[in-house]
N, C-alpha and C positions, 0 to 999 in steps of 0.2 A: 619259781614262785607263782602260785595261782594269783592272777590279777583280779581284783574285785570289779564287779560291774559298776561302771562309772555313771551311767545314765540312770536317774531315779525311775523306779517303776510306779507310775501313778495310774489311777483308773478314773473314768468318767463317773459322774454322779448316777448311781443306779436309779434314782427317781426319774431321770430323763426318759428311761425306757418303760417305766411303769404304765403309762397310758396305752402304749402299744400292747403290752402283755394283757391288760384288762380287755382291750378290744379283741385280742386273739382268743382269750378264754370265752368271751361272749359269743364269738363266731363258732367255736367248738360246740358250745352248749346249744346254740340256736340252729346250726346247720348240720353238724356232723353227728351229734348224739342221736337225733331222730333217724338219720340215715343209717347209722350203725344198728339201731333197733328195728329197722324196717324189715318186714318179712322174716326171713330166716338168716339175716346178715350176721346175727350174733354167732353163728357157727364158725365164722372166721376168726373169732376172738376168744371163745370159751374153750372148754376142754377138747373140742373137735377141731381146733384151728389148723393143726398140721394136716390132718386128713382132708379137711374141706378146701384148703388152699392148694393142695397138690393134685395134679392130674396124674394119678398113678398109672393110667393106661396110655399116657403120652410121655413116656420117658421121665416122669417125675417133674415135669415143668409146671409153672404156676397155672392154676386153673383159670380159664377164661373169665368166669364169673368173678373171681377174686380180683383179677387185674382190671376188670370193668368197674368194680366198686372203687378201687383205688383211683382210677382215672376220673371218676365222677367227683371224688373228694378233692382232687387236685384242680379240677375245673372250677369248683365252687371257691376254692382258695384263691385261684387266679383271678376270678371275677371280683372277689372281695379285696384284692390287693395284697394278700399275704404271701402267696407263692413266690413272687418275684422280689421279696424284700431285700435279698442279697444282691440283686442286679443293679447295675449303674442306672442313674436317673435317665440317661439317654435312651435306655431300653424300657422305660416305664417302671423301673425298679425303685427300691427305697434307699439305695446307696448305703446299705447296712455296713457297718464296720465289723472287723473281726471280733471286737469286744461285744458288740450287739448280737452277733450271730452266736457267740459262745453262750451268752445269757439265754437267748431264745432256745437254742438246742438243748441246754440243760433243763429249761423250764418245760419243754414238751416231753422229753424223755422221763422226767420225774412224775408224769401223770400215768405212767404205765402204758401198755399197748392199746392201740385204738386207731381210728382213722386219722387222727391228728399226727401220729408219729408211730409207725409200726416197727421200724428197725429191721425186720427180717430181710427186707429187700431195699432198705435205705429210703423207704417212702416217708415223706414229711410234707406237711402243708406249708412249710417254709423251706423252699428249695435251695439247692447248693449251686447248680449251674456251672460247674468247672469247665465243661467243654465249650459252653457259650463264650466264656471269657477267653478261652484258648483261641477261638476263631477271631475274637476281637483283637487280640494282641499278636497273633501270628498269621492270620488269614489275609489273602488278597482281597481286593474290593469285591471281586466276583464271589469268593467264598463267604465273605461276610453277608452279602445279600442272599446267598443261597441257604445258609445254615443258621444264622443268628435268629431271624424272626421265627423260623420253624421250630428251633430248639426251645424258644420261649413259649410258644402256643401249643406245644406238644406234637406238632406234625413231624418233627425230625427228632430221632433218638439215636444217639451216637454211643456205640460200645467202644471198649478199650482193649486193643490187642498188643500187649507188651510181653507178658509172662509166657514162657514156653515150658514144655514138659521137662526139660533138663535145666531150665534157667528161670529163677524168680527174681530175687534181689540182685543177682549178678547180671543185670540187664546188658551190660557192655559186652557180654559173651554170648548174646543171643545168636541163634544159628539161621534165622530167616534171612534170606538174601534177596537183594534187588539188583537186577542186571539191566543196563540200558538196552532198550529194544524199540526200534522204530516200526510202527505198524500203520499201513494205509497213509503214509506220508506224515504221520504224527509221531513226534518224539515221546517216548514213554519208558516204562519199566516192566520187567517181568519178575514177579515175586514168587518165591518158593520157600516153604517152611511149614512149621506148625506153631500153634498158639494154644495156651492153656488158660482156663478160668476167664474166658472171654465173656464177662458178665453182661447179661442183657441182650445177647446176640439173637435170641428168639424174637425179639420185638424191635431190634435196631434197624433203622433205615440205612445207617452207615456205620463203618467200623474204622477206628484209627489203627492202622497197622504199622508197626515199627520194624524196620528191616535194615540190615547193614548194606549200604550202597557203596562203601569204600572203606579204606583203612584196614587195620588188623584187629583180630579178636582181643577184647579188653580195652580198646581205644574208646574214649568217651565221644570223640568225633567220628563221623563216618556212618552214623545211624540216622536214617531219614524217616519222617512220619508221613504216611500216605492216608488219604481219605478214600476209603473203598466203599462203593455202594453195596448194599446187601439186599438181594443176592447179586453175585458177580460170578461169571463163568470161571471155574477152577477153584472156587471157594466152597468148602464142604464142612458141615458139622459132623464130626466123626462119632461123638458120643456126648451124652449129658452126664455130668459128674455128680452123683448123689452124695450129699454131704451130711454133716452133723445137724445142719439147719435146713430142713426142707420146707417148701419146694426148692428145686434147683433151677437157676437160670445161668449156670456156669458150664459151658461146653468146651470140649477139646476140638479144635478145628484144624483144618489143613488148607494150605494154599499150593496149588499145583499149576504152574504157568499162568498165574493171575496177571493180566496185563492192565496197567493203569497209565494214563497220560501224565505228562509233566505237570499239568494243571491240578493233579490230585495231591501234589506235595503240599503239606501244611508247614509253614515256616521255611527256614533255609535248608537246602540240601545238606545232609551230613550233620545237622544240628538238631535232630529230632528229640534228643534227650531233654532239651530245653522245654519242648512241648510237654513231654511226659512229667517233668518236674515242676511245671508252671504253677501248679496249685497245691504242691505237696505240703507246705507248711500250714496253709489255710485248712486243708483237709484234716491234717493231723490235730490241729487245735480244736476243730469242730467235733472230730471224733472223740477227743478227750472230754469235751463238754457233754456229749451225749452219754458217755460212760458215767460221768459224774451224776447226771440225771437219773440213770438207772440205779446207781449205787444209793442215791437218796431215796428213791422209791422203795428199794428192798429194805433199807434200814428202817424207814418210817413204818412200813407194813409189819416188820418184825417187832418193833417196839409196841405198836398197837395190839398185835396178837399176844405178845407176852403180858401185857396189862390185862387183857381179856381172859386169856386161858388160865384155868386153875388146875394145878396138879398137887396131889396130896393135901388138898384143902387150902392151898395158898396160891396167889397169883404167880404165874411163871416168872414175872418181872422181878420177884424178890430173890430169884436164884442168881447168885453172883456169877456163876459160869455163863449165864445169859447176858447179864449186865456188862461184864467185862469185854466179851467179844463184840457186842454192839457198840460199846463205848470206844473201843479201839478203831472200829470201822468209821464211826462218826468223826473221830479225831483225824484220821487219814483223809476223810472226805473234806473236812474244813481246810486242812492244809493244802491239799492238792487243788481244791477249788480256788483258793486264794492265789496260788501261783498261776493257775491256768488263766484266770481273768486278768491278772497283771501282765502276763506274757502277751495275751491277746491285745491288751491295750497298747503295749509297746510296739507290737507289730503294726499298729495303725499310725505310728509316728515315723515309719521308715519305708523305703522301697524294698522290692523283693530281694535285690542283691544284698542290701544291708541286713535284712532278716536272715538270709542264708549265712552271712558271715558272723553276725553277732548273736543271733537268737536261736539258731537251729538246735543247739544242745538243750536250751530251755524248752523249746517245743517238744523235743524228744522226751525230756523228763515228764512233761505233762501227759503226753500220749502213753508212755510206758506205764506210769503209775496209775493213771485213771482207768486204763483198760484192765489192768490187773485188779484194781479195786472193784470194778463192776462184777468181775467173776467171783471175787472173794465175798462180796456182799450178797450176790445171788446164792452162793453156796451156803452162807450163814443163814439166809432166809429159809432155805430148804430145811436146814437143820433145826432152826427154831420152830418152824411150823410142823416138824415131825412128818408123819405119814401124809398129811395134807400138803405139806411143802414138796414132797416127792411126787405127788400126783400132778396131773395136768389141769386140775381144777384151780390151781394157783398159777401165776405167770412166771414163777421164778425159773423153771426149767427153760422156758422160752428165752428169758433174758440171758441165762448162762450160755446157752447154745449160740446166741447171736454174738455176745461180747467176747466169747472165746475166739471167734473169728477175728475180731479186732486186734488180737495179739499176734496176728500173722499179716493181715492186710495193712496197707499204708505204711509198711515197714514193720517187720517182726520185732518182738521184744529184743532180740539180739542185735538187730540193726539200730534200734533206738539206743541201746547201751553202747554200741560201737560209736555212734555219733557223740554221745555224752563223753565217752572216754577220749575221743579224738580232740575235743575241745579242752578237756581236763589236762591232758598231757602235752598239748600244744602242737599236735600233728595237723589239725585243721582249724579254721576259724581265726579269730583274732578279736581283740577288744580295742 
């Protein structure tokens, strides 16, 4: 028998966050809107956006001018106190809860693309900082001192090397190996293998590399996380992977006899998957919130267009085929949003272990349905807008391309369904 959820799902009063959202909107209008309109910066957001952002002559990587503009936006957001909203107060942050971050993420995405929240490369003026918190919770005192301040002020950028050419979600089967190797009197490790989709490696000062140091293929234990400086001898970017959503900052890389000292280990030896999964539920619920914001944007733009556009002498909005599709999307949006905010609020009442045991299926539901909804809403917006919707003069193709990726990253649709089914049939979790 399916057991009902015993703990009531309650939410904070939305009014408590309203002053912050008002200040955030004021900052966007005061600081970012003029910056976005300065010179020819609009080329990064209008119909030229993909062409302008991509350095086609340098393997399709982000253009330097584009990344400089994003960095300036983050600098201003950092100085204004918005960028670090999610960080603990001890690091100068706002101690934002999961519920607050969900509300903010949706709020920003619902504005459409811009310097406030672009999505294509996960840029946002309210940052996420998962690696910062990983160093806080798993790092030695030396690692905390070396990486936390720099990751907050932008001097340190850490990429993530878990996925491999033959292994994605099946991370326990990764083939990268770490062998003990003493060099110049220092105990360390020799790493060999390949990684795929090592996002941000072009600008990363360090890369978290996950390698099997012991145990057998398929074992959850035996995988160790290493902090590798970039560049490092033996580490090579083999190719840049052009994607549905350009520019690309996703390379395939190789490690050939990469030597790292014991001090490069983050967390406990053999327990690296704990580092990899440290922020998984937070990332998934925030991703869902961003998808909800995009869905809201696409629905609202479509409703406005349908009211304005006349066909055969009548507003397009009077066409029931248009009404019903948008009504269904709005219904899904309201339902998924309600669950997402309630789950985020419940996450704030328990520790990570409890979240993994009690709420991981609910988080998966939110992520799965919100990401699909964003794609469905973008597709509907393209259809409602007709030829203009299909063009790059509207944002909908951009939204679709980005959110289609969300149905693979942070756990694919199938992984989310597997998680839900595991709880439903009693194979995992517990109430």
